[in-house]
N, C-alpha and C positions, 0 to 999 in steps of 0.2 A: 581422495586421493592416496592410495597405497603407501605405506612407509618406505618400500624401496624405493617405487615412482618418486616420493617425493625428496628422497636423496639425491637422487641422480639428479632431477632437476635443479636441486639447489646446486650442485655441483656444475648444473651447464651455467646456471644463473651466475654462480661467482666467476665463472672462465673468464663469459661473453661479459661481464662488469668491466672486469680487468683487459678484455680485448679492446674494448672500444672506451678506455679510461678518459683519453685523447681525444675523443670524436670530435664534440660539439665544440671543444677551443680551435680545432681545427676549421669546422664547419665557419666558426666567427669571420677567418681570415679570407675565405673563400672570396671571392670576384664576384662571381656570377649571379646578376641580378635576376630576381623572382619577377615571373609574367603574372600577372592577376586572371584570373577569370573570369566568365561571363556573370554578373552580379545577378542576386537573386530575384524575384520578382515582387516587389510590393510586402516586404514582411513587416511585421507588425509592429509597434516600438519597443514590445517587450521583448522582441525576437530581433533583434537588430542586425541589418545586413552586414556583415564581416567582407574585409576584401582578404580573399585565399591568394596563396600562391604557390607555383608548381613546384612540383618537388625537385632537387637536383637531379640534371639529364643523365642517363647514361646514353653509353658512346652510341647504341640502335636508337635513332627518332622515333618517337610513338611508344619507347619503353613504359613511359611514366603516363598517366591520364588522369586529370583530376576533375571532377564534378564536383561544381557546389551542391551542397544541400540545405534544405532551411533549420533557421535555428529553432523552430517554433516544434515541441515535445509530440504536439497533440498531432501528428502527422497522419493518415491512416495507416495502417496496418492488419495483413491478415493474420488472423489468429485461430491457431485448431485446438479446442478446448477438451482438456479429460472431464470426465463426471465421476473418476474416481476422487472420492475424498479421504484425507489424511488428518489424522489429531495428531498435533504432535505435543508431549508432555513431559516437560525436563523435571526431574525428581531430585529434591537433594537430600540425601542419608546424611543422618548425625547419631552419635552415639550416645550414650550416656555423660561421656567425655564433653558434649557438643562439637566434635572433631567429627570430621568428614570420614567416611566406612567406605574403604576401597575395595576390589574385590569381587563385587557382586557382579552375577550375572543375569540374564535375559529369563533364565528360570526361577529366579527368585522375585520374582516381579508377578503379583497380578493384577490386571487392569479393568474397569467395571465401567459402564456409561450406564446412567439412569437403571443402577443394579444389574446389571444383565452383563456377563463377562466380555471381554472384547479380544481377538486375538490380535497380538504384537507382531508386527510386522518387521519393525526394523528396531534394532536397538544400538546404542553407542555409548560409552564411558568418556566422559570432559575431566579432564585434568589441569592445569595448567602447564606440565609437562606433556600431554596429549597434544595439547589445543596448540602450543609453540609453534611460531613460525618458524620453518624452516630456510628463508631467505638471508641472505649473507645482510649486514649494517649497511646505513649508507658511507660513502667515502667520509673521510674526516675531515677531509678538506675538498671544496669544490671552487671552480673561478667563478668570479662575482656575477651574477644575475644566471648563475647556472642550477638546475635542479634534476634530483633525482627522485623517482617514486620509491623509496625505500626509507626506511624509519633508522634514525640514531640506533636505537634501541629494538628489534624485532621485537613485535607484540606476541603476548601468550592470554591465553585464557579469555573468557569474554568481555568485549567491551563494559566500559561503564561511564553512565551518564550524569552528569551533578546537577542537580534541579536548583537552584538558588530562589525559593519562593519569597519574594517580597510582597506581594500580592495579599499573603493570609501572614504575616509574619510584622508585629509591629518594628516601626526602624529602631527602638533602642537593644531589640535580641538579634537586630542584622547583623551589628557590628560581632558581639561575641561569635555568633555562628560563622562571619566571614574570618575572622581569624583562625577560629578551629580549621575552618575548610584550607584554606592555605596551608596550617601545617600538615592536614590529611596528605596535600599535594607533593608537601616539601617530602616527604616521608614515605612516597608511595612505589611499589616495587617499580623498577624502570623498564619492565616490559608491559604494565598495565595503560593500556589504550583508553583514553580520558575524553569525553567531550563536554563543555559546559555551557549550560544555559541556564536565562534568568527569566523570571517571570513577576512582569510586574501590570501595567495596565494590559499588557502582550507579553507574548512570546519572543525572545529574543534570543539568537544563535553568539555566544561570547567567544568560544574558540571551538573549533570543528577538532574530532577526536585525534589525537598524536601520544604517542609514549614519550614527545617530547615536556621532560619536565620543565624548562625553561619558558616552552612557550605557554604552558599552560599558568604557571606563577603571574607571567606577565598581564594574561588576559585577567587574574583574580584580581590585579592591581591597576588592572584600568578601571576606568570611567563606566564602561557596561557591567562590569564585575561587583562593582561596590555595592553597598548599601543607597535604598532609594525610596523615597517617597511616591505613593500612588495616589491616582485621583478619584479609584472606585472606592465605597465606603458602605453601600449597599450591600446587602449578602447576596442577595439575587443577582446581584453584578459581579461581584467576585463568583460566586459558584459557573455562570455563564464564563466565565473568560478563564476559571481553571478546567472548566471541562472542556472547554475550546483548546486549550494549550496540552492537555493530556492526550487528545485526536490527532494534534498534530503531530506530537513526538510520537505516538503509536504508528503514524502512517509513515513519518520519517525513519524508526527502527525498521519497519517492515520493510524496507528496500535492503537491509543487509541479514547476511543469513546466521542462524542460531540465535542462542541465547543473550540476551543485554541485559544488565542489571542499574536499575537507575534508583540513584539513593534523594532521595526527595526530602530536601532541609524547609522544613516549614513548625507553624506553629497552631495552624488550623488545618484540619482535613478533613474536617464534617463537609466539605465542597467535594467529594468523591467517595461512591459509594459504589461497590461492585459487587455483583452474585456471586455466591456461594454456594458449596453443595448442601449443607448443614439445614441450610432455612428452604430447600425446595423439597418438592412431595411431586416426582416424577415431571420437573419443567415447571410447572405450575408455580406461579407467585403464589404465596401467601402472607397472611397478616397476623402475627401474634398480639395478642393483649396481654399483659403483667401487669398484676396488683402490688399494691404494698409501698411501702417507704425507700426511697425516693420517691416521690409521685412524677410520675413522666409527663403529667400533664393531661389533659384533656385526650383523647381520641386512642387509635390504635398506636403501638411503639411501631416504627419502623424500622424492618431487619434490612438485613443485605441481600434479601431477597424482593422486599417490597420495592425496594429501590426510593420510592417516593410516597411521601404524605397521600394518604388516602380520601377519596372523597367526602368519605363519612365524618373528617376530622374538622372539627368546628373554626369558623373561619379565622384566617389567620395565625391560625396552632402549625404546630410540626414537633415532629421529634426526631432524634440524631439516630443513629442505628442502637444506640445501646441504650434508648429509651429515654435522654435525658433532651429537653426542650432546648434547641439551638436558637428559635428565632428565624427562621430563613421563609417560613410562611410558605404558602402553595408553588411548588415545584414542577407543576406536573407539565410544563412548559420544556422541562426539562428532561422528561424523560427518554425522547428518543435520543437525546447527545448523549446521558449515560451510557445507553446499549451499546451505543458507537465505540464508545470509549474503551467499553469492556471487550470488546469483539478486536479492537486495535492492539490495544496490550496483547491479546491472547494472540491473535496471529504473526504478532510482532516476535512472538517469545522474548517479551521483557517483565522480566520478576521486580517488582516495585517494594525498596525499601525506604518506610517512612521514618524520618530521624527529626524526633521533636526537639529544636532547638532551644527549651526552652531549660533544658539539663534536669538537676535535680528540682523538683517542686514542692515547695514549702507554703504552708498557710501563713500569710502575714500576722495573723492573730496568733500565730504559737512565739512571735518573735518576740525577744527580752524587751523590745521597744513598747510592744501592745501593752495595752491596762490591763489590770485585771477583769475577768469574765466570769460567767456563774459556769456550776459546772456542764459539761457537755453531754449532759441525760436530757432526755424528752419524758413527757406525761401523756402519751398519747391517747388514754382514756380518762385525762382531768381527773384523777382521783383526788379527792379533796383532803386536806391534813396532809400530804407529804410536804416537808418541808423543802423550800427553796423552789417547788415546783409549780410550775403554771396549774390555774385550775380551768380553763378551758381547754373541753379536749381536741389534741392534734396539737394544740400550740407547744413551742419548745422555746427556750431562752433565747435571747438575743445570737450568742454566741454560737448556738448549735446550728440556728438560722444563717449565719454567715458562714460558719464551717459549711455547709449544706452549698449554698450558693456558689462559694470558692471549687468545690469538688466534683458538684454535678458536669458543668461545662469541661473539667478536667475528663475527669472520667470516660467523657463522652466521646471527648478527640482523641483518648489512647486507647478504646473500644472499638472507634472507628479506622485508627492506624492497624491493630490487629485484622480487621478484615478486610484491608488492601492488601495487607501482605499476604495473609492466609491467600485471597482469590486469584493473586498472581502469581505464588509460588517462592516470595520473600519471605522478610522477617521484621518486624516493627521493633524499634529502638526507642524507650521512654525512661522517664528518672534516671538520666544519668546526667554527669558531670564532664564525663570523656566524647565529647561530640567527634572529635579523632578519632580517638578509641571505636567506638563505633562505626563508624565507617571503614574505618581499618576490617572490624567484626565483619561486616554487611560483605565487602570485597572477597574476605577468606572465604566466608561461607557459600558466596555463591560462584565461586572458581570449580567446582568442583562438583560435579552430577551427572545422572545418568537421563540420557534422552531416550523416551519409548514413544514410537508410533505406531498407532493401530488406523485400521478404516472401521468406520461406524457401522455395525450389523443395520443401523437403523438409518437407511438411504436417502432418507426423505429431508433434503435441508430446508427447512420451512423457515428459518430464524428463531426456533423455537428455545429455551435455555435447557441445557442441557447439564448432568451433574459428570463428574469424573471421580471414582473411586481407585485410588491405588493403595495396595496391601504387600507387605512383604512378607515371608513366610521365617523369617527369622525376628524372634520378640526383641525386647526392649530399645528398639532402635525410632528414632524419629523422622518423617517424611515430610518433606514441604514441596509442595508443587500446587500449580491453579486446578483449582476443584470446581470446575465449571465453565462452560463456554456456550454462546449462542452458536448456533447451526444455520451459518452462515455462509454465502461464496467469500475465502479469503481475498479472491481479486478485488472484490468493492472498496477493500481497504484502502487499494493504493490505486493511482489512475492507472488505466491500462498503458498510458504513454512510458509509465515506469516500470508496471510488472511486467509489462511484453518486450519491453526493449531494453537490449545490454546497456546499450552506449546512454539513453538516456539515466536508467539508475546508475551507472559509474560517475554519471553528470551532477547530483544530489549534493548540493550546497552543503557543504561539514561532516560532511560521511568520510569513512575511511580511506584510505590513496588505495585504489585498484591495485595488483601487485602479481596477478599473472601474466601479466606483459611488461618486463623491467624495458625502461626509456629513461632518456636524459633530454632536458628540454633547457636550450639557451632561451633566453625571454629579454630583449632589450629595447626600449622606448626607441622611435625612430623620429628625432626632432623633437619638437617643442608639441605641445598640445594645438587645433588649430579649428576652425570651424566645420562641422562636418558637409560633406555634399548635400547641396540643396534636394535632390532624388532620395536622400535619407532618412529612414525615421527617427534619427538619432540628432536628426536638427532642429526639432522638434523645439520648443522653449515656452512655450504655452505649458500651464498645469496640466498635469496627466489626469485625466478622468477615470474614476471608478466605473464599470457597469453598473447599473442598479441589480442587486442579487451576487455582486460577485462575491467571490472569495478572498480573505485577507491575503492569501498567498500570489494575489496577481497584482497588488496595490505595489504602487512605484513609490519612489520621492516625487515631494510635491511639486518639482521643477525639474527638468532637465535644462543643462545651460547652451544645448547646441554642442556644445564644446568635446572634438574627440583626441584621444592620443594613439598612433598609432603602434602599432608594438610586432616588429619580426621576433619571427619564431623558431629555430631552428631545432629539429627533432635527431636525436640516435638514437635506434631502434633495436635493440637485442635480435637479429635476425634468426637466433637458433629457434627464440620461439613461435616463428609463425608458421603457418601453414604456407608453405610454399609449393604448389602443385606443377609437378610436371606435363609439360604440353608438350604434342609429338614432334615439335621440331628442336626441342630439346630444351627450350627456354622454362623458367622459371614464374609461376604467378602467383601474386598476391593481391589480396583484397580488404585494404582497412577502411576503417570510420574514423575520422577525427573528428574533435569539437571543441571550439573554444568560448568558454560563457562568462559574463561578467557579472558582477553580484553587489548589489551597494550595500552600507553597514547593517542594515536590519535582513540582508538573506535574501531579498528582492533579485528577480535575474533582468539585468537590465540590457542585454545584448550581447552577439556573439555572431560563429558562426560554424557551420559545418559543412563537412565536403568528404566524397568518396576518391580514394588514392588505387589506382589500379596501377600493380606493377607488373611487368612481362620481360621477365629478367635472361639473355643470355646466359651460356655456361660460366662465362668469363666476371659479368657482373656478380653472378649467382655465388662464384665462389669467392668473389672480396667480399660481398656481404656476410655471409659467415664468418668469414675473418675479423672485420671493421665494424661490422653493424651495419644499417642501413637509415639512410637519410631523407629527409622533407624538411624544406623551407614554407611557411607560410606567413600570412601578414593578414592584421586582425584591428581593423578601428573600434575603438571603446571608448565609451562615455568618462571623460573625466571625474565623474562622480561614481565610479565603482571602488570599491573598498578590496576586492578581491576577483581574481582568474583562476578558473579551472579548466583543466586539460585533461582532455581523456582520448588513447588511443585503441581501439577495438578490432580484433582480427576477426573477419567478417568467416573465415574459415573455422576455426576451431575455438571460437567466441573467447579466445583470450583478452584479457583485458586490463590497461594500466593508466591511471588515473593521478593526477596530483593538482596542489589548491595553494595557490601563490597570494598572499598578501598585497595591496598596491595604495599607494605608489610603491615603485621598486626606490630601494636605498640608490643613492651616486655610484655608480662603477668605481669599484676601488682596483681594477684589473689595468696594469700599467702591457701596453703594446709593446714595447719595446721588448720585455719581455718573455713574451709568447715566441713559440719557434714557429718557424716560415712552415706555411700547409702547400699542401699540392691545390692544385685547381678543382679538383673535383677527387674526394677520396675514392669513388667505385672506379676510376679510369688506375686505380695502381695496382 
């Protein structure tokens, strides 16, 4: 969006928000009863049937039509695919002082793929100032149970994802890391948008994207955001779970436009090895051999390009990216999973910032409490007669061996951290007592960057590994960017239902609120929970089975009680943003898609409803809608097990989208009816 257009749009939104500031409260007083449409046919349990209500009627009968839609995202869609491929590379440029370098142009950069020059088709400059939202903040006070899809502080800069890795971090270090992350969030810039995920025996969403510091701190202080023990103990199981988590994160982040910075707080990083250009020879995986001390163990050293120990290694042995033994063993079964992870992170423009939660690491053998030890020297040749040295070739004093045992896995983890950061365009933070400062530095580093887009000269997307090399015609600067990618179809990273469906993308649980279409929603429980209708999928009380081979994302809670809560939802939509097409008879037509989904605590979709709203407004109603907003009522039944509700509206004409997410159950209403002003029976008639 051009700057002038963005400023003009911001003024429209500000004026519009002021114009319909009291619309939802007025709708709450309206006496008209909604009429339920014909229920959808036999929706599956995970996409439960909702009870949608008609919009508020205009003076002309038939001005509004509501058509129920399926809550299943997998509905058939006609998609026209383009064969033109684009590779997006975000480049962070820092000077000798470590600060971002401003003022660079497209002509300053040269891009090569597999050592062949590429033509840059698009170039963008990103800074917190350039990327700031031009929308107004949310109103300071809203009526009870009333929500608007605006943040208290508009976002700026790329979104930040905090990953709390309990799976690969001992419980003793988790407490320290937790305290440091809380301090980081307490000091975060008000406009920085953050989401929190936790990795235990599975990946879970703790808090969706928000700039609201209070929400983030409350999430960190909840049970879900606290330290935890995990059941997984075998390295191969941890590796598989970690890869699954990063694949899921990559797919989640691929639904969001632009760069994302992922702060990975962990102690063990050998579970994720990604490709980098320096270890490739024209996209062919290679295996390096290293000699010397410390001995990497039998077999070849595993570089980031080889991804996995080769078949030539001795049974049961393996090596990390740095050449040190990590004992994971044969991980051949994870090869394709690592490939998918690398692709997902590349397609989603995600830069990983590994942060070692151990802080400054010191060999306990050097502690003052440790007993005296022999000199830290070795006699690799076993020279006889050297005082204090062992005589066996290659032997070393106990202190030397102890120090090597301590340093080898530590160096291995740090080397892998560097490789992960290098492969994704991030930065690794090791040996620091200031985890809070490291996180702040990561956010600062990743907030100013340049985006280069090129169409590869090699148009054959066969899944091969390709190197990326970016240079700058100015000396003395450091460049951070993803240095390799797999040539696969980016659409394969996310399901087609999300990739090619605006409404489905807006309904992704935990995603930032879509704000190109601003609206208010009043959401009120209607009575007490009750038994679901016998023909509703939500009436099922038996354990919900998981089909063989199904993904984790399709799993539901073990049981649904069959009890549902009805919710009345009243919408006020800023009509200036809608595409209201003029008709020959003077009317204006709008076509909206509306969805309401419920989610369980583990982020799984439990049910909801979708509907299409077609509005044909006569001139008087159209004029009133521009002044006061466009209104719509609906009712939906959701399982009592739901812990959040997500609501989205899409204008099918111009694809403007608005969405918001609300925690359930709602707190008791504090709104005093006697204090509410009297409202007309129908705001559209005024």
